[in-house]
Every structure is written in structure tokens, then in C-alpha cells.
Residue, then its C-alpha position, 0 to 999 in steps of 0.5 A: x500500500x505504501x509502495x503505491x502511494x509512493x509512486x503516485x506523485x511521480x505519475x503526476x510529475x510525469x503528466x505535468x512534464x508532458x502537459x505543460x508544453x502542450x498548454x504553452x503551445x496552445x497559449x502561444x498559438x492563441x496569441x498568434x491568432x490574435x496578432x497580425x503583423x502587417x506591412x502597409x502593402x499587405x494591409x492594403x491587399x487585405x482591405x481590397x479583398x475584404x473591405x465592406x465598402x468595396x464589397x457594397x460598391x461591387x454590388x452596386x456595379x452588379x445592380x447597374x449591370x443588371x439594369x443595363x441588361x434590362x435595356x436589351x428589350x429595346x431591340x430584342x424580341x419578346x416571346x410569350x406563351x399562354x394557355x386559356x381554358x374558358x367556359x361561357x354562354x355569352x352569345x358573341x364569345x360562343x359563336x367566336x370560339x366555334x369560328x376559331x375551332x373551325x366547327x361552325x355549321x348551318x345549325x349554328x345560325x339558328x337565331x334561337x341558338x345564337x341568342x341563347x346558346x348553351x355553355x361552351x368550352x374553348x381551350x386555346x394555346x397562343x404563341x406571341x412575338x413582339x419586336x420593337x422597331x422604333x423607340x427613340x426615347x428607350x434607345x436614349x435611356x439605354x445610353x443613359x443607363x450605360x453612362x450610369x454603369x460607367x459612373x458606378x465603375x468609376x465609383x468602385x475605383x474611387x472607393x478602392x482609392x479611398x479605402x487605400x487612403x483610409x488604410x494608410x491613415x489608420x496604419x500610420x495612426x497605429x505607428x503614431x500612437x505606438x510611437x507616442x506611447x513609447x515617448x510617454x512611457x520613457x517620460x513616465x519612467x524618467x518621471x518615476x525616477x525623479x519622483x523616487x529621487x525627490x522622495x529620497x531628498x525629501x525624507x533626508x530633509x534636502x527637498x521641500x514638500x512642494x518640490x516633492x509633490x510637483x514631482x509626484x504630480x508630473x508622474x501622475x500626469x504622465x500616467x494619465x497621458x499614457x492611459x489616454x494614448x493606450x485608449x486611443x491606440x485601442x480605438x485605432x486598432x478597432x477601426x483598422x480591423x473594420x477596414x480590413x474586414x477582420x475581427x476587432x479582437x485581432x491586434x494589428x501590428x505594423x512592421x514599418x516605421x513612420x518615416x519621411x518618404x525618401x526620393x518622393x517627387x512632389x511638383x511645386x505647381x500642384x495648384x495648376x494641375x487639373x484634378x481628374x480622379x475616379x470621383x470626378x470621372x464618376x460625376x462626369x458620367x452622371x452628367x452624361x446620364x442626366x443629359x441623355x435622360x433629358x433627351x429621352x424625355x424630349x424623344x417621348x413626343x415622337x411616335x413609336x413603331x413595333x411589330x407583333x405576331x401570334x400563332x394560336x390553337x383552339x379546340x373544344x377539348x383540353x390539350x386539343x390542337x385541331x384548329x390554328x390561326x396566325x396574326x402579324x402586324x405593325x403598331x404605330x402609337x403616337x401620344x399627341x397630348x397627355x395632359x402635360x405629363x410628358x412636358x412635365x417629365x421634360x422639365x424634370x429631366x432638364x432640372x436634373x441635368x442642370x443640377x448634375x452640372x452644378x454638382x460637377x462644377x462644385x466637386x471640381x472646385x472642392x477637389x482643387x481646394x483639397x489639393x491645395x490644402x494637402x500641399x500646404x499641409x505637406x509644406x507645413x509638416x516639412x517645416x515642422x519636422x525641421x523645427x521639432x528635430x532641432x527642438x528635440x536636440x536642444x531640449x535633450x541637451x537642456x534636460x541633461x544639464x539640468x539633471x546633472x545640476x539637480x543631482x548636485x542640488x543646484x537646480x529646482x525640481x519645477x525647472x527640471x520637470x518643465x524641461x522634461x515636459x518640453x522634451x516630451x512635447x517636442x518628441x510628440x510633435x515630431x512624431x505628429x509632424x511625421x504623421x502629417x507629412x505621410x498623410x499629406x502625401x497620401x492625400x495628394x496621391x489619392x486626389x491626383x491618382x499619382x505615385x510620388x515615390x516613382 
């Protein structure tokens, strides 16, 4: 009995040796599943495949393609089949059915039977063909739908470009907030060290309580800024996940740095460049569609000509096809006056066309303003980078000098903390300037559909 008890702990030990690696592997695999290391290009490729906005824009293209396909009815024939079963004692229909069935006899002309016939059955099968021949308004509407199809295709391309821009924005935001968090964590570590040093000096009677509290307040401020930055980083993570069409619990980690784009060529006369991107081309196609709809409304005053033909079987018995007949012809229809309905449609279509023209002009002005704004932002970011780099260099030297003087008791705590604050702010401004620099180039590339790296 004692022997069995003695071996039980060894059995558990052996099980633990085998189970612990399995548990560690499970945890690491789950952590890998919740982390996604991506370059900017990889993030864009995932977004182009899985982004919901692009998916919805593709459905709009499919819908408009279906609408354009419906306009084939303008010149394609229409074929229909119908089968009717009728029982009636209406004098006119009874005699007509007998004529169609080719069973009229001399007895059927008896006035008594003509005026008061018994119930009679007719089973008819009919094939009918209609061929549009001249419908100018419908042909023009087909051209309008074609322009709408071109417009939604351009909108799809514009959506893709905008998603690329959004991915760059969120990707750079991830780097921005990560860098900001690193700066704040470094400042917090320094603040904690200063607080511990101030506490030691205070306990030794070498520092006033006010200076010690100032060091503690600065440390608390850095902790608060760290929490805010972490919260902002989490929000950006969720927005990035939504753009990529992945679960919000997945942590996306950029593998690139937020640096200035080397070798990028930005022309200095951007204000003179005509903006011609997918959005402007989409609006241009909308204007063409509205113009064609206006013409279609005017063409509705013209006559319409269509051909038709039918072949019919009639029989007194179900599924009988003894008697047959055909009919072919042409139809001309001209709505000369429709109570100002057509005139009102012409006015409505003309108003839509003018509105589309106004929207196109407004959009062009807006695009030009956005180009100029992005260019100004780029210039400002370049200057801000130069200033912040110089400020970081000077602030670092100032903090170094004041720290040495503080350790020797020759510097006040508030002045050292003020220098530390200026250094942290300079680093944060430098990171923000890098972000603005990259986003300004991204905005210009989206608006002008150009790659300034090549």
C-alpha cells in the first residue's frame, strides 16, 4: 500500500512534464491568432479583398449591370406563351370560339341558338412575338443607363482609392500612437525616477514638500497621458480591423516605421494641375446620364413603331390542337397630348441635368481646394519636422544639464520637470509632424491618382 502511494506523485510529475508544453503551445498559438503583423502593402491587399465598402460598391456595379441588361428589350424580341381554358354562354364569345375551332355549321345560325346558346368550352394555346422597331426615347435611356454603369465603375475605383487612403491613415495612426506611447512611457519612467529621487531628498530633509509633490504630480500626469494614448491606440486598432474586414479582437501590428518618404517627387505647381480622379470621372458620367435622360424625355413626343405576331390553337377539348390561326402586324402609337405629363417629365429631366452640372462644377472646385490644402499641409509638416528635430536636440541637451545640476542640488525640481515636459512635447510633435507629412502625401496621391515615390 505504501509502495503505491509512493509512486503516485511521480505519475503526476510525469503528466505535468508532458502537459505543460502542450498548454504553452496552445497559449502561444492563441496569441498568434490574435496578432497580425502587417506591412502597409499587405494591409492594403487585405482591405481590397475584404473591405465592406468595396464589397457594397461591387454590388452596386452588379445592380447597374443588371439594369443595363434590362435595356436589351429595346431591340430584342419578346416571346410569350399562354394557355386559356374558358367556359361561357355569352352569345358573341360562343359563336367566336366555334369560328376559331373551325366547327361552325348551318345549325349554328339558328337565331334561337345564337341568342341563347348553351355553355361552351374553348381551350386555346397562343404563341406571341413582339419586336420593337422604333423607340427613340428607350434607345436614349439605354445610353443613359450605360453612362450610369460607367459612373458606378468609376465609383468602385474611387472607393478602392479611398479605402487605400483610409488604410494608410489608420496604419500610420497605429505607428503614431505606438510611437507616442513609447515617448510617454520613457517620460513616465524618467518621471518615476525623479519622483523616487525627490522622495529620497525629501525624507533626508534636502527637498521641500512642494518640490516633492510637483514631482509626484508630473508622474501622475504622465500616467494619465499614457492611459489616454493606450485608449486611443485601442480605438485605432478597432477601426483598422473594420477596414480590413477582420475581427476587432485581432491586434494589428505594423512592421514599418513612420518615416519621411525618401526620393518622393512632389511638383511645386500642384495648384495648376487639373484634378481628374475616379470621383470626378464618376460625376462626369452622371452628367452624361442626366443629359441623355433629358433627351429621352424630349424623344417621348415622337411616335413609336413595333411589330407583333401570334400563332394560336383552339379546340373544344383540353390539350386539343385541331384548329390554328396566325396574326402579324405593325403598331404605330403616337401620344399627341397627355395632359402635360410628358412636358412635365421634360422639365424634370432638364432640372436634373442642370443640377448634375452644378454638382460637377462644385466637386471640381472642392477637389482643387483639397489639393491645395494637402500641399500646404505637406509644406507645413516639412517645416515642422525641421523645427521639432532641432527642438528635440536642444531640449535633450537642456534636460541633461539640468539633471546633472539637480543631482548636485543646484537646480529646482519645477525647472527640471518643465524641461522634461518640453522634451516630451517636442518628441510628440515630431512624431505628429511625421504623421502629417505621410498623410499629406497620401492625400495628394489619392486626389491626383499619382505615385510620388516613382
